[in-house]
Each structure stands twice: as C-alpha cells, then as structure tokens.
C-alpha positions as CSV (number, residue, x, y, z in Angstrom):
1,M,37.6,39.4,-65.5
2,K,35.2,41.0,-68.6
3,K,33.7,44.2,-67.9
4,R,30.0,42.6,-68.3
5,Y,30.9,40.1,-65.3
6,R,32.4,43.3,-62.9
7,L,30.5,45.6,-60.5
8,T,31.9,48.9,-61.5
9,R,29.7,51.3,-59.7
10,S,29.6,52.3,-56.3
11,Q,25.8,52.2,-56.1
12,D,26.2,48.5,-56.8
13,F,28.2,48.0,-54.0
14,T,26.2,49.7,-51.8
15,R,23.5,47.7,-52.8
16,V,24.9,44.5,-52.6
17,I,26.5,45.1,-49.3
18,R,23.1,46.8,-47.5
19,A,21.3,43.3,-48.6
20,R,23.4,41.8,-45.6
21,R,23.5,38.5,-47.1
22,V,26.8,37.8,-45.8
23,F,29.1,34.7,-46.0
24,A,32.3,35.0,-43.6
25,G,35.6,33.3,-44.1
26,A,39.0,33.7,-42.4
27,A,40.2,35.5,-45.3
28,V,37.2,36.3,-47.4
29,L,34.2,38.3,-46.6
30,G,31.3,37.7,-49.1
31,F,28.2,39.7,-50.0
32,A,25.4,38.9,-52.5
33,V,22.2,39.9,-53.7
34,G,19.9,38.1,-56.1
35,R,19.3,39.0,-59.9
36,D,16.6,38.2,-61.8
37,D,18.0,38.0,-65.3
38,G,20.6,34.9,-64.6
39,R,23.9,36.9,-65.2
40,V,26.4,36.6,-62.2
41,R,28.9,40.0,-61.5
42,V,31.4,39.9,-59.2
43,G,33.0,43.0,-57.3
44,V,36.3,42.9,-55.6
45,T,37.5,45.1,-53.0
46,T,39.6,45.5,-49.7
47,S,39.8,47.2,-46.6
48,R,42.1,49.8,-44.9
49,G,43.2,47.5,-43.0
50,L,45.7,46.1,-45.3
51,K,48.3,48.6,-44.9
52,G,50.2,49.4,-48.0
53,A,48.6,49.8,-51.5
54,V,51.1,47.1,-53.0
55,A,49.7,44.6,-50.5
56,R,45.7,45.5,-51.1
57,N,46.2,45.3,-55.2
58,R,47.8,41.9,-54.5
59,A,44.8,41.0,-52.6
60,R,42.2,42.3,-54.9
61,R,44.2,40.4,-58.0
62,R,44.0,37.1,-56.1
63,L,40.4,37.5,-55.5
64,R,39.6,38.4,-58.8
65,E,41.3,35.5,-60.5
66,L,39.7,33.0,-58.3
67,A,36.2,34.8,-59.0
68,R,37.0,34.6,-62.7
69,R,37.8,30.7,-62.1
70,I,35.1,29.6,-60.0
71,L,32.1,31.7,-59.8
72,L,32.2,33.0,-63.3
73,A,33.0,29.7,-64.8
74,E,31.0,28.0,-67.2
75,D,30.6,24.8,-65.0
76,S,29.8,26.6,-61.9
77,P,26.5,25.6,-60.5
78,L,25.4,29.3,-60.3
79,R,25.4,29.4,-64.2
80,A,24.4,25.8,-64.8
81,R,21.0,26.8,-63.0
82,G,20.4,30.0,-64.1
83,I,21.0,31.3,-61.1
84,G,21.8,35.4,-61.0
85,Y,23.9,37.1,-58.5
86,D,25.5,40.3,-57.9
87,V,28.9,39.4,-55.6
88,V,30.8,41.4,-53.5
89,L,34.2,40.0,-52.1
90,I,36.3,41.8,-49.7
91,A,39.7,40.4,-49.0
92,R,40.8,40.2,-45.3
93,G,44.5,40.1,-43.8
94,P,44.6,36.5,-44.5
95,A,43.7,36.7,-48.0
96,L,47.7,37.5,-48.7
97,E,49.4,34.8,-46.5
98,L,46.9,31.8,-47.3
99,P,48.1,29.1,-50.0
100,H,46.2,29.5,-53.3
101,A,44.6,26.2,-52.5
102,D,43.0,27.4,-49.0
103,L,41.8,30.8,-50.5
104,Q,40.0,28.8,-53.4
105,A,38.5,26.1,-51.2
106,E,37.4,29.2,-49.0
107,V,36.0,31.1,-52.3
108,G,34.7,27.7,-53.6
109,R,32.6,27.4,-49.8
110,L,30.9,30.7,-50.4
111,L,30.0,29.2,-54.0
112,D,28.5,26.4,-52.2
113,R,26.6,28.3,-49.8
114,L,25.0,30.3,-52.7
115,A,24.1,27.6,-55.2
116,G,22.4,25.8,-52.2
117,D,20.3,28.9,-50.7
118,R,18.3,29.5,-54.0
C-alpha cells in the first residue's frame, strides 16, 4: 500500500479510535472518522491477544491486502463519491482462521456501512 494511503503516525490512530465510530465484525474491528479532502487513508493493527509475532504479522498482511483491494480501489463507493475517511482496522483472532472470501465479505460490509452513512 502506498504511503499516501496509510495512517502512519500514532496520533492519527488515536484520533480515529477516539472518534468512537465503530464497526464490529467477527474478525475485524473498524474505526472511521471523516475527512474533508476526499482522500481515504487506512491503518492496520492487531492486538496482543493474537499470540506470537508471526500470527500478528500474518493478520496485518491479510487486512492490508483487503484494504488495498476494497477500500482503496478506484471503483470503491467511497472514492467514487469523493467521500474521505481515515479508517483503522484491528484484526481479531478469527482473522487468521477465516477463509479469504469470508474476511473479504466482512471488510466489504464495513465499506457498505461507511458509504451509506454519509
């Protein structure tokens, strides 16, 4: 994912999480806050509840790829309508066991809720 599409500073993560706009799924917890400039930026993290660095890194890689494909795609409803968001995705334990299609569907539901909300 290109740097201009990523949340990189801890202050950005904190700001988005404190906004308390939460979208909870079985494998992904998503937080979002609107932006005025129409850009979408995504930050991906995991909790220490996922034991082992290898598992945490794998969960982050899976979510980062889905964010790139779904949230940042040119045909994404958010980008097509010019809606800007900062989004933080937090991987939960089932993010490792869920098949790719189910995880993709969960991130897609998060996108639908964001697109329909504003």
